[in-house]
N, C-alpha and C positions, 0 to 999 in steps of 0.2 A: 270246689273240692270234688275230686273224682270219687266214684262209687267205692272203689277199694280203700281209699283213704278214709272215707266216711265210715265204712264198716269197721276198719281197724280202730277208729276213734270211739265208735259205739261199743265195741268189745271192751275197750279200756274203761269207759264210763260205767258199764254194767259191772265189771269186775271190782271197780273201786267202791261203787255204791251198794252192791249186793243185790239190787233189784231196780229196774226202771220200767215205767209204763210206756206204751207206744206214744201216748200224747206228750210225755216228758221228752222223749227222744226227738219227736217231730219238732217241738218248740226249740230244743237246744241246737239242732242242726238246720232249722228253717227249711224243712222238707215236709211233704205230705205224709199222712199216716199210711197211705198205700205204699209209698217208698220205704218207710220204716219197716213195714211188714215184709217186704221183699228182702230188705237187708237182713232182718232177723232170720228169715228162712235160709238165706245163704250162710249166715254165721252158724246156725244150728247144724246145717249140713256138714260143716267141717269140724264140728264138735267144740266150738269155742264157747257157746252158751246154749241155754235151753229156753225155748219159748214156753211161757205159762199164760194163764188167763190174763189178757190185757197188757202183756209186756214180756219181759225176759229176765232171767237170772243167770248167774255163772253156771257153767256145766257142773261144777262141784256141788251146787246147791240142790240138785235133783238126785236124791239119795235112793239107791236101790240096795244098798248094803246095810246090814243090820249089825250094829256094834254089840259085842258080848257084854255080859253083866259086869265083868271086871273093868272093861274099858269105860263103860258108862259111869260106874261109881267113881272113877278117877277124874272125870271131866267136870269142870265148872263147879267145884265142890262148894265154894263160898256162896255162889249165887243160888245153888240148890238149897243150901241151908237157910238162906234168907226167904226163899220162896216157901219152904216148909213152915217157917215160923209165921209168915203172913197168912198162910192157908188155915192156920188155927182159928182165925177170925171167921172162917166159913163153916166151922163145925156146927151141927144142929144142937139143940138143947140136950142136957144130960138125959140118958135113957133112950135116945133116938138111935137110928141105925145108919151105918155108912158102908160104902164099898170102897176098897182101896185097890187100885190097879197095880200091876207089877211095874217096876221102874225104879231108877235111882233117886229121882226127886220124890216120888211117892213113898219110897222107903224112909226118907228123912222125915216125912210127915209122920209115919208110923213111930219113929223114934221119939218124936216130939209130943205125942199124945199124952196129956197129963193123966195120971192115975186118978186124980180127983174128979175127972169129967167122965162119968160112966157112959159107955157106948157099946152097942152091939156092932161088931165089925165083921164084915165078910171080905175075903180076899181069895184070889186064885194063885197068889204068889207064895211059894214055899218059903222063900227068904223073908218076906214080910211077916208071914205067920210066925216064923221063928223069933223075929224081933218082938212081936206082940204077946207071945205066949206067957211071958212073965209079968205082964202089966195087969195088976189087980183090978183096974178100972175097965178092962175090956172083956166082953163076952165074945170069944173068938170063934169064927166059923170058917173053915178052910174048904173052898169049893173043890169038887171032884174034877177029874179029867186027866189027860195025858200030859205029863210034865215035860216041857221043852228044856233040853240041856242048855240051850243058848240063853234063856231068860229065867229059868227056874219057875216058870208060870204054867199052870194047867190050862190046856186049850182043847178044842174039839167039841163034838156034838154033845157030849155029856156035860161039859162046862156050860155051854150055851143053854142047854135045857134047864140046868139048875138056876141059872140067872133069870131065865124066862119066868120061873116060878116066884121070883123075889120082887118086892117093892120096898125100896129103902128111901131114906130121907135125902141123902147126899151121896153122889159118887165122885170120887177124886181120881182123875184120869191123867196119865202121862201120854206123850206122843213123840214120834220121831220128827214130825214136821207139822207146821201150822201155816196156812196161807189163806188169803181171802178167796182166791179162786178155787182151791182144792179142799179147804177145810182142814180137819185134823187127820193125819195119816201115819201109816206104819208100813214097813217093808213086807211083813208076813201076812198072808191072807187069814190064817187061823187066829193069829193075834188080833187082827182087825175084826174078825167075827165076834171074838170075846169082848173086845172093847165096845163094839156096837151094842152088844147085849147089856153091858154096863150102863150105857146111855139110856137105853129103853127101860131099865129097871129102876131108875132113880127119879124122884120128884125134881131134884136140882142137880146140875152137873157142873163140876169145877175142874178146869184143866190146869195142871201144874207143868209148866214148860219153860225152860230157861231160854233166854233171848236168842241164843245161837240157833235155835230150831225154828224161829219165826222167819217166814220167807222160804223155808225148805218144804219141798213136796216129795213125800215118799210114795211108793207105788200104790198103796191101797188106802183109800179114804174110809174112815169108820164113823165120822160125824161131820156134818156141815156146821158152819159157825152159828146158825140159828138154833142149833140143838145144845149149845154151850151157854150157860148162864154167866159164868165168870172165868176169866183166864188170868191166873196168877203167874207173873213172870218177874224178871229182874230189871234193874235200871239200865242195863245195856241195850234195852229195846230201842230201836231206831224210832225217832219221832214220827216219821212218815208211816212206819208200820203200825205204831200205836193209833194214829189217826184213822188208818184204814180199817183196823179191827173195830174201833169204836163206831165208825160209820156203818159197819156191818151189823151193829147191834150187840156187840159183846162188851160186857163190863170188864175193863182191863185194870188189874191191880199190879203195881210194880213194887218190888221189895228190894 
């Protein structure tokens, strides 16, 4: 097989599978890992795929665009509802405190919080605060900061400073991408700084991410996998991705 033919075949395999490691490609095409790396560099150069830690993903998987709140709410609705219900098992005992990150999946968790389970809830999301304002079981605290039109979430130095002063039992976080090589990530640097402060403010960190975001790498990492205790996702998670996350030390819950 000529190099050009092999590269075309590699591109098709990566597109079909969503992610392939260098070792998998080398075994499939019976070539050395050095040859695979040269092929991946060539394919990345023409925009067919993107190299990531240990392998490659389709070009569309490396996201630098940030979907708006309406787009996010309309995507993968059933999966997000299942994730939110499963995340209820991660709630601390009544009377404890939690942080809820901005996001469409975390918003569904806010909707699902039972009034009978008393909690102190901190959030930087105006939308989530509005959902929780009528819940008699919630002592609600809305964090300060500049509210982004795109996400309806407070961000900036004031928000991070407020989070630095907190210590809560559990933080529930969303993400635009999750991968073994890059961790949890988001396109916006200010959103990433706020999410990073969420991680540092909590005794326990639970990620709520639908399976379409696993294997995606957004521009700015806010947490490595060893900083996440549990990742709650849906049954659309690819077996290989689930094994990789588990091997990295993350407890994966599928709903």
